N, C-alpha and C positions, 0 to 999 in steps of 0.2 A: 910869828904866825901870820900876822896881817900881810907881810910881804909875800908869803907863799900863796895866800888867797888872791892877791892882786895879780901875781904872775899866772896863776891858773885861769883867772878870768880873761887875761890878755890872750892866752893861748886859745881859749874858747871862742872869743870874738873873732880872732884871725882865721878860724877854721869854719866859721858859719857861712852858709850859703843863703843869702837873703832873697826871697821870692816875693812878688807882689801878692797881697791878700786878695784872693778871689772873692767876688761879691756874694757867693752863695755859701760861705762858711758860716759856722754857728754863731759867730759874734754879731752878725748883722741882724736887724729885725726881720721877722718872718715875712713881712710884706716885700722887703727888698730881695730876700732870697727867692720868693715866688716869681718876682718880676725878672730876676736873673735867669731862672729856669725857663720862663716863658720866652726869653730872648734866644734860647737855644732851640727848643722844640715847638714853642708857640701853642702848646696844648691848652694853656689857660686862657687863650684869646679866642673870641668867637670867630666862626668861619667868615662872617661878613667883614670883620675888621682885617682878617688875614688876606682876604681877596681884594680889598680896597686898592692896594698899590697897583696890582696888575690891571684892575678895571679902570683905574685912572689913566694908566698908560694907554689902554685901548681908546679911551675917550680923547686923550690928548692927541694921539696920532690922527684920529678921525677928524677932529676939529682943525688940526694943522693942515691936513690934506684938502679939506673942503674949503677952508678960508683962503688958501693960496690959489684956488681955481684949478681948472683943468690943465693949465700950462705947466704946473708943477706936480710931479708924480711922487708923493711922499708916502704912499701906502706901504712900501717895503720896510719902513721904520717899525712896522708892527712886529718885526722879529725880536724887538726888545721885550715883548710881553712874556714869552716863555722863560727867559732868564729871570725876570722880576718875580714871576709866579713861583719859580723854584726856591726862592729865598724864604717864602712864607707859607706855602701850601704843601699838602701831601701830594703824592703822585696822582691820585684820582682828582684832587682839586686842580692840579696843573692841567690835566687833560680837559677838565670841564671848562676852565677859564680860557684856555687856548682854543677850544672849539668855538667859543663865543668870539674870540679874536679872529679866527679863521673866517667866520661869517662876516665880520666887519671888513676884513681884507678883501673878500670877494665883492662886497658892496662897493668898496672904494675903487676896485679895479673897473667895475662897470661905470662908476661915476666918471672916472678919468678916461674912459673909453680906450683901454689898453687891451681889449679882448679881440681886436682885429687880427687878421692873419699875420701881418708883418710884425706884430708884438707878441706872438705866441711863445717864441723861445724865451724872451725876457720874463713873461708872465709865468711860464712853466718853471723857470729857475727860482723865482721868488717864492712860489708855492712849495716847491720841494724843500727849499731852505727852511721855510717856516715849519713844515712838517717834521723835518729832522731835528730842528732845535726844540720842538715840542717834545718829541720822544726822549731826547737827551736830557732835557730839563726835568721830565718826569722821573727819569732814572736818578738824577742828582737829588731830587726831592726825596725819593725813596731811601737813598743812602743816608741823607741827612736825618730822616726820621728814625732810621735804625740806630744810628749813632746816638741820637738823643735818647732813645729807649735804653741803650746800653749805659749811657751816662746816668740816667735815672736809677737804673738797677745798682750801679756802683755806689751812687749817693746813698741809697737805702741801706746797703751793706755797711757803708761808713757810719751812718747814723746808728745802726745796731752796735757796731764795734765801739763807737764813742760812748753809748749808754752803758755798755758792759765795762769799759775801762774807767771812764769818769762817771761813776754813778752819782747823779745829782742828789746831794743831801737835801733833807727836808729844810723848809725855811726856818724851822726851830729844831735845834738839836740840844738836848739837855737844857741848860740855862742860857743858851746862845741863840741869837737871831742872826740869820745869814742872808746875804744877797751876793750874787756872783755874775760876772760877765766873762766869757771865755771866747777867744777867737784864734783859730789856727791859721798860720801863714802858708800852709801847704795848699797848692793850687787844687781847686775842685775837691776838697776834702775837709772833714771836720776834725780830723785827728791830728794832734800835734804833740810836741814834747813837753808842754807845760802840764802840770798835774796838781791835784788838790784832793783832799778828803777830810771830812769832819765826822768823828765817831763819838758816841756816848759809851764809855767803858766803866768798869768797876773802879778805875783809878782816876776818874774825872773825864771831862770832855776834852778830847785830843784832836788836834788838827795838824795837817802837813800841807805845805805849799812847796812845789819844786819846779825845777827847770832843767830838763835833760839837754846836754850839749848836742847841738845839731838838730836835724829834722829827719823826716822820712821814717821808713819802717824800723830802722835801728833805734831811733829815738822813741818810737811807740813801744818797742819791745822793752827798752829800759824802763820806761814809765810804767809798764805793766808789772815789771819786777818790783819796782819801788812801792807801788800801790798795793800789790798783793802781800808783800812783806809787812807793810804798815797795818793793813787790816787784820792780820794775824797777831803781830807783836803788840799792837795797842791794847789788846785785851789781856795779854799774858804777862807783860812786863810791868812791874810796879813803878819803876823809875823811867822818866822820859829818855834818859841816856841809854837805858837798856833797849828801848824801842829803836832808837837810832842805830845802836850797835847791831841789832838783828837785821835791819835793813842794809847796813853797810856790808855785812857778811853775804847777804843775798845778792847784792849788786856785784860783789867781787866774784861770786860763783856763776851767776847766770847772765849778767849783762855782757854785751859784745865788748871785746877788748878795746880799751881806750875810751870807752864811754864813761862819763861821770855826770852827776846830778847835783846841782846846788839845791839846798833845801832849808826850810825853816819849820821847826816843830814848835807847837804851842800846847800847853796843858792848862785848862781852866778847872782847877780843883777847889781852890779856896775863894770865897767871895771877895771881891775887891782887888784881886791880883791875878796875874798870869805868869806862868813859867815858860821861858823861851829857850830854845836851843838852836844855835846858828851853824849852818854848814855852807858858808860861802855864798849865801843868798842875799837878795835885796832886803835891807832892813825894813821892818814894818813901821807904820806910822800910827800914833795914837792921837785922835782928834777929840778934843774936849768939847763940851757943850757950847762954849763960847767961841769955838773955831780955832783955838790955839792948837798948834800941831807940834808934836814931839816925835823926833826920829829915834826909834828904839835900837840904837847901835849896840852891838855885842861887845862886852868888855874884851873878849878874846875870841874873835871869829875863827871857826875851824875850816878845814879844807872840805871841798865837796865830797859827797858820797862816792865811793869808788876809788878815792885817792888817799884813804886813811894810812896806807903804808908809807906815805911821804912825810908824815908828821908824827913825831914821837909824842907819847902822852895820851891824854884823854880830853875830849871836849867838855866844857863846863856850861851848865845851864845857868840862867839868872832870872830873877823875879822882877816884874814891873807892875806898878799900880794899874788897875783896869776896873773902873767903876761902872755903874749902870748908866751914867750920863756920857760915857766915852764910846767912841767907835774906833775899831782897829781896822786899818787899811793894809791888806796884804796883797802883794802883786809879784809879777815876774819882771825880768829885765826888758821884756818886750814893751812894757809900759814906760819905764823910766828912760829907756834908750830910743823911744820913738822920736823921730826927727820932724821938725817943723817943715811943712811943705815948701816954704819959701826960703827961710833962713838956715835950715839944717840944725837948729838948736834942739837939744833934748827936751822931752816933755817935763816941765817943772811940777812934778807931782806934789812935792812938799808945799809949793805956793798955792796950787789950785785946790788941793784937797780940803783945806780949812773951810772956806765958805760954801763949797759944794756938798760937804758931808756933815757939817756941824749940826748937832741936834736931831739927827735922823735915827738914833738908836731906840726911839720910843716904841716903834712898832715895825713889823715886817714890811708893811706897805711903804713906810717912810724910808726904810733902809733900801728897799728895792728902787725907789725913786732916786735915792742918792747915788746908787751905783749906776743907774741909767744916765744921770747928769754927768757923772765923772767919765763914763765911757764915751758919751757924746762929745764931751769937751776934748777927750783924747783924739777922737776921729776928726774933730774940727782942727786940732793942732796939726795933724798929719795930712790934712786934705782929703780924708776919707779912706786912706789906705794905710795898712800896717805892714811893716817889713819883717816882722817876727811874730811868733806866737805871743799872745798877750792874755794875761789873767788878772782880773780884779776881784778880790774877795773882801767884802765888808762884814765885820763881825760886831754885833752889839750884844749887850748883856741885859737880860730881863731882871727886874727888881727881885 
């Protein structure tokens, strides 16, 4: 069975398309996302700051022309102003700043004494060029602002879809304390193929963490199928294997052909223990209060959801100790397969999690600080970019 899982993972990796993580996806801090959006449409920046580059260009051209004397005619360099203004200002702002630049251009022409009859053709050409560049730059600025507005609208729709698909669980669910960090690798989107859910049910507190093969809309569709089936089956099925069986059937019926999902199920029913069920996913870590890390490997890992027909028999769950001083680290392969920005080495989660997470299960605030430290360490390892969807979920247990 382990050989089947390894082969499936190998096929999955070979078919993935890795794209750089956009700086405005959900995993980054809110401040960074706002700055990224400001870099696109600059609506969060004051008009004075947006106009500064163009105003400095006007000032620089004026100083250069005056300082070189009347023997050097540098006033036509003012034609750079419309292009610079188009990068930061709206169409109205471009016209306003360029009008100021036109006044400076006229003043420089008089200073350089190029208004004589024999210079009229040259002067006429430079003025017409400046006017045409101003109008064209205003058009470019208008197109840029329209595209920025469309991008903001798409982002808001993606946010709504993300909230509907990955409903953020409360920081406390049943006896559990939770802290999560999620980042999508899809450009300019918050939605990805990683999924998670934690529910308080009549059969205990149940959790699922999964990773859909691939990215894009098909991955989102499969993630929606898995989460929808889990939210129904978790309340109905008495056994954790029954929950996974219901999800397996839903994936086979509704997911796109060829799609599969690695998943890890956990059930916290009895104090001091957790029941785990493994479907080809990254094994979780248990971090003790003293920082000792235990990898909770499955005795017999099963194939991912959607590939049950390849393996005869039934998956078996197993129990592991999980006390109030422990913290469980669940993640997706976007974390453990994140490469170092210089050496290309995979992120050593087992080595880093101990000292970053140890002793943080005592409160929600401590747990949230721990997941922030761990996620920050992951970004430092990769140089600030992730090549795949990444999910970190820390679970602590109240006394």
